[in-house]
C-alpha positions in Angstrom: -134.1 77.3 -3.5 -136.0 80.4 -4.6 -135.8 82.9 -1.8 -139.2 84.3 -2.8 -140.4 87.9 -2.4 -138.2 90.4 -0.6 -139.4 93.1 1.7 -137.2 96.0 3.0 -138.2 97.5 6.4 -137.1 100.9 7.5 -138.1 102.3 10.9 -138.0 106.1 11.1 -138.7 108.9 13.5 -138.7 112.5 12.4 -135.5 112.4 10.3 -136.9 113.0 6.8 -133.6 114.0 5.2 -131.8 110.9 6.4 -134.7 108.7 5.5 -134.6 110.0 1.9 -130.9 109.1 1.7 -131.7 105.6 3.0 -134.5 105.2 0.4 -132.2 106.4 -2.4 -129.8 103.6 -1.5 -132.7 101.1 -1.7 -133.8 102.4 -5.1 -130.2 102.0 -6.4 -130.2 98.2 -5.6 -129.3 96.0 -8.5 -131.9 93.6 -7.1 -134.9 95.8 -6.4 -137.0 94.7 -3.5 -140.6 93.6 -4.0 -141.8 95.8 -1.2 -140.4 98.8 0.8 -142.1 99.4 4.1 -141.4 102.6 6.1 -142.6 102.4 9.7 -143.2 105.9 11.0 -142.5 106.1 14.7 -142.7 109.9 14.9 -144.9 112.2 16.8 -146.3 113.7 13.6 -147.1 111.9 10.3 -144.6 112.0 7.4 -145.7 114.6 4.9 -143.4 114.0 2.0 -143.5 110.2 1.7 -145.9 109.9 -1.2 -143.8 107.7 -3.5 -145.6 104.9 -5.2 -142.8 102.5 -4.4 -143.0 102.9 -0.6 -145.6 101.5 1.7 -145.9 103.7 4.8 -147.1 102.1 8.1 -147.6 104.3 11.1 -147.5 103.4 14.8 -150.3 104.9 16.8 -147.8 106.5 19.1 -144.0 106.5 19.2 -142.8 103.2 20.7 -139.2 102.9 19.5 -137.3 101.2 16.7 -137.7 97.7 18.0 -141.5 97.7 17.9 -141.4 99.6 14.6 -139.3 96.8 13.0 -141.6 94.2 14.4 -144.6 95.9 13.0 -143.0 96.1 9.6 -142.2 92.4 9.7 -145.8 91.5 10.8 -147.3 93.2 7.7 -144.6 92.4 5.2 -145.4 90.2 2.2 -141.8 89.0 1.6 -140.5 85.6 2.6 -137.2 87.4 3.2 -136.8 90.6 5.2 -134.0 93.2 4.9 -133.9 95.8 7.7 -132.3 99.2 7.2 -132.0 102.0 9.8 -133.1 105.4 8.4 -129.7 106.9 9.0 -127.7 104.2 7.2 -127.3 103.2 3.6 -126.5 100.1 1.4 -124.1 99.6 -1.5 -126.0 98.9 -4.7 -125.2 95.2 -4.6 -126.2 94.5 -1.0 -129.6 92.8 -1.6 -128.4 90.9 -4.6 -125.4 89.4 -2.8 -127.4 88.5 0.3 -130.1 86.9 -1.8 -127.5 85.0 -3.8 -126.1 83.4 -0.7 -129.6 82.4 0.5 -130.3 80.8 -2.9 -126.9 79.0 -3.1 -126.9 77.6 0.4 -130.6 77.4 1.5 -130.0 80.0 4.2 -132.4 81.7 6.5 -130.0 84.4 7.8 -127.2 86.5 6.2 -125.2 89.1 8.0 -123.1 91.5 5.9 -119.9 93.3 6.8 -120.2 97.1 7.2 -118.1 100.2 7.1 -118.3 103.3 9.3 -118.7 106.7 7.5 -117.5 109.6 9.6 -118.4 113.1 8.5 -115.5 115.6 8.9 -116.0 119.2 9.9 -114.8 120.3 6.5 -117.7 118.4 4.8 -115.6 115.5 3.6 -116.1 111.9 4.6 -113.8 109.3 6.1 -114.8 105.7 5.5 -113.3 103.1 7.9 -113.6 99.4 8.2 -115.9 98.6 11.0 -116.8 95.0 11.5 -117.1 91.6 9.7 -119.6 89.2 11.2 -118.2 85.9 12.5 -118.3 82.7 10.3 -120.5 81.0 12.9 -122.8 82.3 15.5 -122.6 81.3 19.2 -124.9 82.8 21.8 -122.1 83.6 24.2 -120.5 85.8 21.5 -123.3 88.4 22.0 -123.1 88.7 25.8 -120.1 91.0 26.1 -119.8 92.7 22.7 -121.6 92.9 19.4 -119.8 90.6 16.9 -121.4 92.1 13.9 -125.2 92.3 13.8 -126.9 95.7 13.3 -130.3 97.0 12.3 -129.0 97.6 8.8 -127.2 94.3 7.9 -129.9 91.8 8.9 -131.2 89.8 5.9 -133.5 87.1 7.4 -136.4 84.9 6.5 -139.7 86.2 7.8 -140.4 82.8 9.3 -137.2 82.8 11.3 -137.6 86.4 12.4 -141.1 85.7 13.7 -140.1 82.4 15.3 -137.2 84.1 17.2 -139.6 86.6 18.7 -138.2 89.5 16.7 -136.7 92.6 18.5 -137.4 93.0 22.2 -139.3 96.3 22.6 -138.8 96.1 26.4 -135.1 97.0 25.9 -134.4 100.7 25.4 -131.4 99.8 23.1 -129.0 96.9 22.3 -131.9 95.2 20.5 -129.4 93.8 17.9 -127.2 92.1 20.5 -130.3 90.6 22.2 -131.7 89.3 18.9 -128.3 87.9 17.9 -128.1 86.0 21.2 -131.5 84.4 20.6 -130.9 83.6 16.9 -127.5 82.0 17.7 -129.2 79.7 20.1 -131.7 78.3 17.5 -130.7 74.7 16.7 -129.8 74.1 13.1 -129.7 77.8 12.2 -128.8 78.2 8.5 -126.5 81.2 8.5 -123.7 82.7 6.5 -121.9 86.0 6.3 -121.0 88.2 3.4 -117.4 89.4 4.2 -117.7 92.2 1.6 -118.7 95.5 3.2 -121.9 96.4 1.6 -123.5 98.3 4.5 -122.6 101.9 5.4 -123.0 102.8 9.1 -123.2 106.6 9.2 -121.7 108.3 12.3 -123.4 111.7 12.5 -123.9 114.4 15.2 -127.6 113.6 15.5 -129.1 111.2 18.1 -128.6 107.5 17.8 -129.4 104.7 20.1 -125.7 103.9 20.3 -124.7 107.5 21.3 -122.4 107.3 24.3 -123.9 108.8 27.4 -127.4 109.1 26.1 -130.2 108.1 28.6 -131.5 105.5 26.2 -128.0 104.0 25.8 -127.5 103.9 29.6 -130.9 102.4 30.2 -130.3 99.8 27.4 -127.0 98.7 28.9 -128.7 98.1 32.3 -131.7 96.4 30.8 -129.5 94.1 28.7 -127.4 93.1 31.7 -130.5 92.4 33.8 -132.0 90.3 31.1 -128.9 88.2 30.3 -126.9 88.2 33.6 -128.0 84.6 34.3 -126.4 83.5 31.0 -123.2 85.5 31.5 -121.6 84.4 34.8 -119.3 86.6 36.9 -116.5 86.9 34.3 -118.7 88.0 31.4 -120.6 90.4 33.7 -117.3 92.0 34.7 -116.2 92.1 31.0 -119.5 93.6 30.0 -119.2 96.4 32.6 -115.6 97.1 31.7 -116.5 97.4 28.0 -119.4 99.7 28.8 -117.0 101.9 30.7 -114.5 102.0 27.9 -117.0 102.7 25.1 -119.8 104.6 26.8 -118.3 105.9 30.1 -121.0 104.1 32.1 -120.9 101.3 34.6 -124.2 99.6 34.3 
């Protein structure tokens, strides 16, 4: 199976320095993508994105990362899509290894293990193991915690992404868990994981959707619970709330 053209999609909002770091990691890929789409979700247009190897698409007004990713997917030419958050990076072999799995096993979805990079006050970095996606995906795995899907380790066929409905822009955050729940429920899903950590999740002092205590994070917890409570049952609802308290200091 030839996976076909590959499009990289990066949503961004007014973080030009971090975006350039993400783009450098894309340019260092041993399997260069056929297309790089940056979806600008900022209040003002990007001024310094003039590179010939980047296609810039702008939302008419800021609508959030979920809608930005969906917009990128809707205009992409690739049969395979690789999403990257503007504040994360990839190891040089990320795309090549994911595509190799797709080719070898006729897959439509690959999730790759990732590391957390913590910036110390003295300027040095600490790199920690973060998460390895599970060998199989079950919808219930996504109802209490995230088993290993993020906006930067999702390598998916465009057909499957569009069929799944993509990211839900009505959720303020927790888009990845919601999409994972829906993908896991698709009959006959052709999925595999890459256990080698090729994605770097950068923890930094700037704003992220996952920042504990942020209004977007709190609203996302509540919206996710409202959307999926009927699938969870009392025990999972209680476990979800307990985990939200432990990680984010919030009872949704």
